[in-house]
C-alpha positions as a LaTeX table, in Angstrom:
\begin{tabular}{lrrr}
\hline
Residue & $x$ (\AA) & $y$ (\AA) & $z$ (\AA) \\
\hline
Met1 & 63.97 & 117.91 & 135.81 \\
Arg2 & 63.76 & 119.82 & 132.53 \\
Arg3 & 65.22 & 122.87 & 134.29 \\
Ile4 & 68.07 & 120.72 & 135.65 \\
Thr5 & 68.86 & 119.29 & 132.23 \\
Arg6 & 68.78 & 122.70 & 130.54 \\
Arg7 & 71.04 & 124.14 & 133.23 \\
Leu8 & 73.51 & 121.32 & 132.72 \\
Leu9 & 73.53 & 121.75 & 128.95 \\
Arg10 & 74.08 & 125.51 & 129.22 \\
Gly11 & 76.86 & 124.93 & 131.70 \\
Leu12 & 78.52 & 122.31 & 129.52 \\
Thr13 & 78.46 & 124.57 & 126.48 \\
Leu14 & 79.98 & 127.46 & 128.43 \\
Val15 & 82.64 & 125.28 & 130.04 \\
Ala16 & 83.51 & 123.70 & 126.71 \\
Gly17 & 83.96 & 127.05 & 124.99 \\
Leu18 & 86.08 & 128.47 & 127.78 \\
Ala19 & 88.23 & 125.35 & 128.08 \\
Val20 & 89.11 & 125.32 & 124.39 \\
Leu21 & 90.07 & 128.99 & 124.39 \\
Ala22 & 91.78 & 129.06 & 127.78 \\
Glu23 & 95.53 & 129.35 & 128.27 \\
Pro24 & 97.35 & 126.10 & 129.10 \\
Val25 & 97.54 & 125.11 & 132.76 \\
Phe26 & 101.30 & 125.05 & 133.22 \\
Ala27 & 101.06 & 123.81 & 136.81 \\
Gln28 & 100.16 & 120.37 & 135.46 \\
Gln29 & 103.62 & 120.02 & 133.91 \\
Thr30 & 106.03 & 121.23 & 136.60 \\
Gly31 & 108.43 & 118.40 & 135.77 \\
Ala32 & 109.38 & 119.75 & 132.32 \\
Ala33 & 113.15 & 119.93 & 131.85 \\
Pro34 & 114.53 & 123.52 & 131.58 \\
Asp35 & 115.92 & 122.84 & 128.10 \\
Ser36 & 112.93 & 120.90 & 126.78 \\
Val37 & 110.77 & 122.07 & 123.91 \\
Ala38 & 107.77 & 122.30 & 126.24 \\
His39 & 109.68 & 124.48 & 128.70 \\
Arg40 & 110.88 & 126.90 & 126.02 \\
Ile41 & 107.39 & 127.19 & 124.52 \\
Gln42 & 105.87 & 127.75 & 127.97 \\
Gln43 & 108.31 & 130.56 & 128.67 \\
Leu44 & 107.50 & 132.26 & 125.38 \\
Val45 & 103.76 & 132.03 & 126.03 \\
Leu46 & 104.16 & 133.30 & 129.59 \\
Arg47 & 106.05 & 136.30 & 128.25 \\
Gly48 & 103.16 & 136.96 & 125.89 \\
Asp49 & 105.14 & 136.10 & 122.74 \\
Ala50 & 102.70 & 133.67 & 121.13 \\
Ser51 & 104.12 & 134.35 & 117.64 \\
Ala52 & 107.59 & 133.21 & 118.67 \\
Ala53 & 106.06 & 130.16 & 120.38 \\
Arg54 & 104.25 & 129.21 & 117.17 \\
Arg55 & 107.45 & 129.63 & 115.15 \\
Leu56 & 109.29 & 127.31 & 117.52 \\
Val57 & 106.48 & 124.76 & 117.29 \\
Asp58 & 106.54 & 124.87 & 113.49 \\
Ser59 & 110.32 & 124.46 & 113.48 \\
Val60 & 110.13 & 121.36 & 115.66 \\
Leu61 & 107.47 & 119.80 & 113.45 \\
Val62 & 109.64 & 120.37 & 110.37 \\
His63 & 113.00 & 119.21 & 111.75 \\
Val64 & 112.07 & 116.47 & 114.23 \\
Gly65 & 110.90 & 113.02 & 113.14 \\
Ser66 & 107.46 & 111.81 & 114.12 \\
Thr67 & 109.01 & 109.05 & 116.27 \\
Asp68 & 110.64 & 111.66 & 118.50 \\
Pro69 & 108.61 & 112.49 & 121.67 \\
Arg70 & 109.28 & 116.17 & 120.97 \\
Tyr71 & 107.07 & 115.86 & 117.91 \\
Gly72 & 104.13 & 114.92 & 120.16 \\
Glu73 & 104.88 & 117.92 & 122.40 \\
Ala74 & 104.88 & 120.20 & 119.38 \\
Leu75 & 101.55 & 118.80 & 118.22 \\
Tyr76 & 100.07 & 119.60 & 121.61 \\
Trp77 & 101.34 & 123.18 & 121.60 \\
Arg78 & 100.23 & 123.78 & 118.02 \\
Ala79 & 96.74 & 122.68 & 119.07 \\
Val80 & 96.83 & 125.05 & 122.06 \\
Leu81 & 98.15 & 128.05 & 120.11 \\
Thr82 & 95.98 & 127.80 & 116.99 \\
Thr83 & 92.73 & 129.71 & 116.58 \\
Ser84 & 91.25 & 127.05 & 114.29 \\
Leu85 & 88.96 & 124.57 & 116.02 \\
Asp86 & 89.45 & 122.03 & 113.23 \\
Ser87 & 93.24 & 122.24 & 113.57 \\
Thr88 & 92.95 & 121.87 & 117.33 \\
Arg89 & 90.86 & 118.72 & 116.99 \\
Arg90 & 93.15 & 117.25 & 114.33 \\
Asp91 & 96.39 & 117.76 & 116.30 \\
Leu92 & 94.95 & 116.63 & 119.61 \\
Leu93 & 93.44 & 113.52 & 118.06 \\
Arg94 & 96.79 & 112.59 & 116.53 \\
Leu95 & 98.47 & 113.17 & 119.88 \\
Val96 & 96.12 & 110.92 & 121.88 \\
Val97 & 96.32 & 108.17 & 119.23 \\
Asp98 & 100.03 & 108.20 & 118.34 \\
Tyr99 & 101.60 & 109.41 & 121.61 \\
Pro100 & 99.73 & 107.61 & 124.43 \\
Tyr101 & 102.59 & 108.22 & 126.91 \\
Ser102 & 102.79 & 111.94 & 126.31 \\
Pro103 & 102.97 & 113.99 & 129.53 \\
Trp104 & 100.26 & 116.15 & 127.98 \\
Met105 & 97.80 & 113.27 & 127.51 \\
Glu106 & 95.40 & 114.30 & 130.28 \\
Asp107 & 95.11 & 117.90 & 129.16 \\
Ala108 & 94.88 & 116.80 & 125.52 \\
Leu109 & 91.93 & 114.48 & 126.21 \\
Ile110 & 90.07 & 117.20 & 128.14 \\
Arg111 & 90.70 & 119.77 & 125.41 \\
Leu112 & 89.69 & 117.32 & 122.70 \\
Ala113 & 86.44 & 116.48 & 124.50 \\
Asn114 & 85.64 & 120.18 & 124.88 \\
Ala115 & 86.45 & 120.84 & 121.22 \\
Glu116 & 84.02 & 118.08 & 120.24 \\
Leu117 & 81.34 & 119.62 & 122.48 \\
Val118 & 81.80 & 123.00 & 120.83 \\
Ser119 & 81.43 & 121.27 & 117.45 \\
Gly120 & 78.24 & 119.57 & 118.64 \\
Asn121 & 79.69 & 116.03 & 118.61 \\
Arg122 & 78.58 & 114.85 & 122.04 \\
Ala123 & 79.21 & 111.15 & 121.34 \\
Ser124 & 82.89 & 111.78 & 120.55 \\
Ala125 & 83.21 & 114.06 & 123.57 \\
Arg126 & 81.86 & 111.28 & 125.80 \\
Arg127 & 84.34 & 108.77 & 124.37 \\
His128 & 87.31 & 111.02 & 125.16 \\
Leu129 & 86.04 & 111.72 & 128.68 \\
Glu130 & 85.41 & 108.02 & 129.26 \\
Arg131 & 89.00 & 107.27 & 128.23 \\
Met132 & 90.21 & 109.95 & 130.60 \\
Val133 & 88.18 & 108.50 & 133.47 \\
Arg134 & 89.27 & 104.95 & 132.66 \\
Asp135 & 93.00 & 105.65 & 132.38 \\
His136 & 93.56 & 108.66 & 134.63 \\
Met137 & 90.98 & 108.54 & 137.44 \\
Val138 & 93.73 & 108.49 & 140.08 \\
Thr139 & 94.59 & 112.10 & 139.21 \\
Asp140 & 92.61 & 115.26 & 139.89 \\
Gly141 & 92.43 & 115.72 & 136.12 \\
Gly142 & 90.63 & 112.40 & 135.91 \\
Ala143 & 88.20 & 113.53 & 138.61 \\
Arg144 & 87.46 & 116.74 & 136.69 \\
Ala145 & 86.82 & 114.68 & 133.58 \\
Ala146 & 84.54 & 112.40 & 135.63 \\
Arg147 & 82.46 & 115.37 & 136.73 \\
Gln148 & 82.06 & 116.59 & 133.15 \\
Leu149 & 81.27 & 113.08 & 131.92 \\
Ala150 & 78.62 & 112.68 & 134.64 \\
Glu151 & 76.94 & 115.92 & 133.60 \\
Leu152 & 76.81 & 114.74 & 130.00 \\
Met153 & 75.36 & 111.40 & 131.11 \\
Ile154 & 72.67 & 113.09 & 133.19 \\
Ala155 & 71.73 & 115.34 & 130.28 \\
Asp156 & 71.51 & 112.23 & 128.06 \\
Gly157 & 69.34 & 110.34 & 130.57 \\
Ser158 & 71.99 & 107.86 & 131.80 \\
Val159 & 71.41 & 108.76 & 135.43 \\
Ile160 & 72.49 & 105.57 & 137.18 \\
Ala161 & 75.80 & 105.42 & 135.32 \\
Ala162 & 76.39 & 109.13 & 135.99 \\
Cys163 & 75.92 & 108.68 & 139.73 \\
Asn164 & 78.41 & 105.82 & 139.73 \\
Val165 & 80.99 & 107.99 & 137.97 \\
Val166 & 80.51 & 110.81 & 140.50 \\
Asp167 & 80.80 & 108.44 & 143.46 \\
Ser168 & 84.02 & 106.96 & 142.10 \\
Ala169 & 85.56 & 110.40 & 141.48 \\
Arg170 & 84.64 & 111.70 & 144.94 \\
Ser171 & 86.43 & 108.77 & 146.56 \\
Arg172 & 89.70 & 109.44 & 144.73 \\
Ile173 & 90.34 & 113.19 & 144.63 \\
Ser174 & 93.07 & 114.79 & 146.69 \\
Pro175 & 91.82 & 115.92 & 150.13 \\
Ser176 & 93.47 & 119.30 & 149.56 \\
Asn177 & 91.50 & 119.97 & 146.37 \\
Val178 & 88.52 & 121.58 & 148.11 \\
Glu179 & 87.20 & 123.35 & 145.02 \\
Leu180 & 86.99 & 120.15 & 142.98 \\
Ala181 & 85.40 & 118.34 & 145.93 \\
Asn182 & 82.71 & 121.03 & 146.11 \\
Gln183 & 82.08 & 120.77 & 142.37 \\
Leu184 & 81.63 & 117.01 & 142.60 \\
Thr185 & 79.34 & 117.45 & 145.58 \\
Tyr186 & 77.17 & 119.84 & 143.56 \\
Thr187 & 77.03 & 117.46 & 140.61 \\
Gly188 & 76.24 & 114.63 & 143.00 \\
Arg189 & 73.26 & 116.54 & 144.41 \\
Thr190 & 71.93 & 117.18 & 140.92 \\
Cys191 & 72.46 & 113.52 & 140.14 \\
Glu192 & 70.49 & 112.47 & 143.21 \\
Gln193 & 67.61 & 114.80 & 142.31 \\
Val194 & 67.35 & 113.26 & 138.85 \\
Arg195 & 67.77 & 109.73 & 140.19 \\
Ala196 & 64.97 & 110.30 & 142.70 \\
Ala197 & 62.64 & 111.36 & 139.90 \\
Ala198 & 63.65 & 108.27 & 137.92 \\
Glu199 & 63.27 & 105.78 & 140.79 \\
Pro200 & 61.17 & 102.84 & 139.55 \\
Val201 & 58.09 & 101.80 & 141.48 \\
Thr202 & 58.56 & 98.14 & 142.42 \\
Thr203 & 55.80 & 95.76 & 143.37 \\
Asp204 & 55.95 & 92.69 & 145.57 \\
Ala205 & 53.79 & 89.89 & 144.21 \\
Arg206 & 53.54 & 88.44 & 147.71 \\
Gln207 & 51.73 & 91.52 & 149.07 \\
Pro208 & 48.01 & 92.07 & 148.42 \\
Glu209 & 47.13 & 94.99 & 146.18 \\
Arg210 & 45.94 & 98.04 & 148.11 \\
Arg211 & 42.23 & 98.70 & 147.86 \\
Ala212 & 40.87 & 102.14 & 147.10 \\
Ser213 & 39.19 & 103.79 & 150.07 \\
Gly214 & 35.60 & 102.58 & 150.45 \\
Ser215 & 35.90 & 99.71 & 147.97 \\
Pro216 & 34.55 & 96.32 & 149.09 \\
Pro217 & 37.07 & 93.68 & 150.19 \\
Gln218 & 38.07 & 91.20 & 147.51 \\
Pro219 & 38.05 & 87.44 & 148.10 \\
Pro220 & 41.47 & 85.75 & 148.16 \\
Leu221 & 42.69 & 84.20 & 144.93 \\
Ser222 & 42.32 & 80.48 & 144.55 \\
Lys223 & 45.41 & 78.34 & 143.89 \\
Ala224 & 44.45 & 78.03 & 140.23 \\
Glu225 & 43.95 & 81.80 & 139.92 \\
Lys226 & 47.34 & 82.48 & 141.53 \\
Thr227 & 49.02 & 80.10 & 139.09 \\
Thr228 & 47.31 & 81.78 & 136.14 \\
Asp229 & 48.27 & 85.23 & 137.46 \\
Arg230 & 51.93 & 84.25 & 137.74 \\
Arg231 & 51.94 & 83.04 & 134.16 \\
Arg232 & 50.77 & 86.45 & 133.01 \\
Val233 & 53.75 & 88.28 & 134.49 \\
Glu234 & 55.77 & 90.06 & 131.84 \\
Trp235 & 59.12 & 91.81 & 132.15 \\
Ser236 & 60.33 & 95.04 & 130.60 \\
Val237 & 63.62 & 96.88 & 130.43 \\
Gln238 & 63.40 & 100.36 & 131.95 \\
Val239 & 65.95 & 102.89 & 130.75 \\
Ala240 & 64.78 & 105.99 & 132.64 \\
Ala241 & 61.80 & 107.80 & 134.13 \\
Tyr242 & 60.95 & 111.51 & 133.90 \\
Gly243 & 58.63 & 114.00 & 135.50 \\
Val244 & 58.08 & 115.68 & 132.11 \\
Arg245 & 56.67 & 113.63 & 129.24 \\
Gly246 & 58.62 & 115.60 & 126.63 \\
Asp247 & 61.91 & 114.43 & 128.14 \\
Ala248 & 60.70 & 110.83 & 128.06 \\
Ser249 & 59.59 & 111.24 & 124.43 \\
Arg250 & 63.02 & 112.44 & 123.35 \\
Leu251 & 64.75 & 109.44 & 124.93 \\
Ala252 & 62.15 & 107.06 & 123.49 \\
Ala253 & 62.74 & 108.51 & 120.02 \\
Arg254 & 66.48 & 107.91 & 120.31 \\
Leu255 & 65.92 & 104.32 & 121.41 \\
Leu256 & 63.44 & 103.71 & 118.60 \\
Ala257 & 66.01 & 105.02 & 116.13 \\
Arg258 & 68.43 & 102.43 & 117.50 \\
Gly259 & 65.92 & 99.66 & 116.77 \\
Tyr260 & 64.39 & 99.09 & 120.21 \\
Glu261 & 60.64 & 98.52 & 120.70 \\
Thr262 & 60.10 & 101.44 & 123.05 \\
Arg263 & 57.07 & 102.85 & 124.86 \\
Ile264 & 56.26 & 105.41 & 127.56 \\
Thr265 & 54.01 & 104.56 & 130.47 \\
Val266 & 50.79 & 106.53 & 130.85 \\
Ala267 & 51.08 & 107.84 & 134.41 \\
Lys268 & 53.68 & 110.17 & 135.89 \\
Pro269 & 56.59 & 109.57 & 136.32 \\
Tyr270 & 56.80 & 108.74 & 132.62 \\
Arg271 & 58.89 & 105.58 & 132.38 \\
Val272 & 60.73 & 104.78 & 129.17 \\
Arg273 & 60.55 & 101.02 & 128.69 \\
Ile274 & 61.58 & 98.47 & 126.10 \\
Gly275 & 59.62 & 95.36 & 125.18 \\
Arg276 & 57.44 & 92.87 & 127.03 \\
Phe277 & 59.14 & 89.57 & 127.83 \\
Thr278 & 57.59 & 86.46 & 129.35 \\
Asn279 & 61.10 & 85.24 & 130.13 \\
Arg280 & 63.21 & 87.42 & 132.43 \\
Ala281 & 66.39 & 86.16 & 130.75 \\
Glu282 & 65.30 & 87.81 & 127.50 \\
Ala283 & 65.04 & 91.13 & 129.31 \\
Ala284 & 68.50 & 90.54 & 130.80 \\
Asp285 & 69.91 & 90.09 & 127.30 \\
Val286 & 68.55 & 93.52 & 126.31 \\
Val287 & 70.07 & 95.10 & 129.42 \\
Ala288 & 73.44 & 93.55 & 128.55 \\
Lys289 & 73.21 & 94.85 & 124.97 \\
Leu290 & 72.35 & 98.35 & 126.17 \\
Lys291 & 75.34 & 98.23 & 128.50 \\
Thr292 & 77.65 & 97.64 & 125.54 \\
Glu293 & 76.10 & 100.77 & 124.01 \\
Lys294 & 76.91 & 102.78 & 127.17 \\
Thr295 & 73.25 & 102.92 & 128.24 \\
Ala296 & 72.27 & 101.88 & 131.77 \\
Ala297 & 68.96 & 100.05 & 132.31 \\
Ile298 & 67.14 & 97.83 & 134.79 \\
Ile299 & 64.62 & 94.99 & 134.60 \\
Val300 & 61.14 & 95.71 & 135.96 \\
Glu301 & 57.79 & 93.98 & 135.95 \\
Ala302 & 55.84 & 95.27 & 132.96 \\
Glu303 & 52.76 & 97.32 & 133.63 \\
Arg304 & 49.37 & 95.78 & 132.88 \\
Lys305 & 47.98 & 96.34 & 129.41 \\
\hline
\end{tabular}
């Protein structure tokens, strides 16, 4: 699992760097009017005249009011053409906040997320990708964002939520987009591998505990003993489980920093759990709180002390 996580992180860093530096994907905006600012800038860039494109962008920003949609287009192109990562982030952020109906919104959100990844701000990158998935999942751009978001979630230990994102994206992509379908299939396989390692071991209180080979049979519990045993049941909130204790320790440290009473179970797989609750509803409250913090979790029967 550690190898999977490291591979994902290396891949995300490489993809983020390439995406920020890559040329714009003009095919996404085939509907641009021939006399529009976007069209003229595209033509200049395609001819290799980036300096003239930047001059046109600067002219628009000086002479057009901020309420004009052309101002939003110019912000986008200034972000694409600049070599400053800070300027890219600043212009794209203004675009996605002030011009929510811009035809460049999808590309802007992806670029902004990748710029945040390059800067090391994973939380901000996730927020932009989540917005992309929420508002634009019906497009192939939304599916690409879903794949990247899922990889971030897996690397952060949110396996169940990541698998749900992948499943949703795979059901909505265009049938003709074979490359994207293959990419989602690959991410889905990785997701399943991690989810299998994190699968909780459930117990059924109605079934007798298995005896070790050669051990003498145990007498059945009396009614009083069964009642006492039920009263001792405690519940915990399980966030994830890992095959490597170091991975579990890192997640536990993050949860502790957020104020949760966290522990790691002794045996492999190393389960990261929160609290011991005599009332299952209390555990459900913690799960609900974690959900508001974008962290998936489940309720399990707590291990014996």
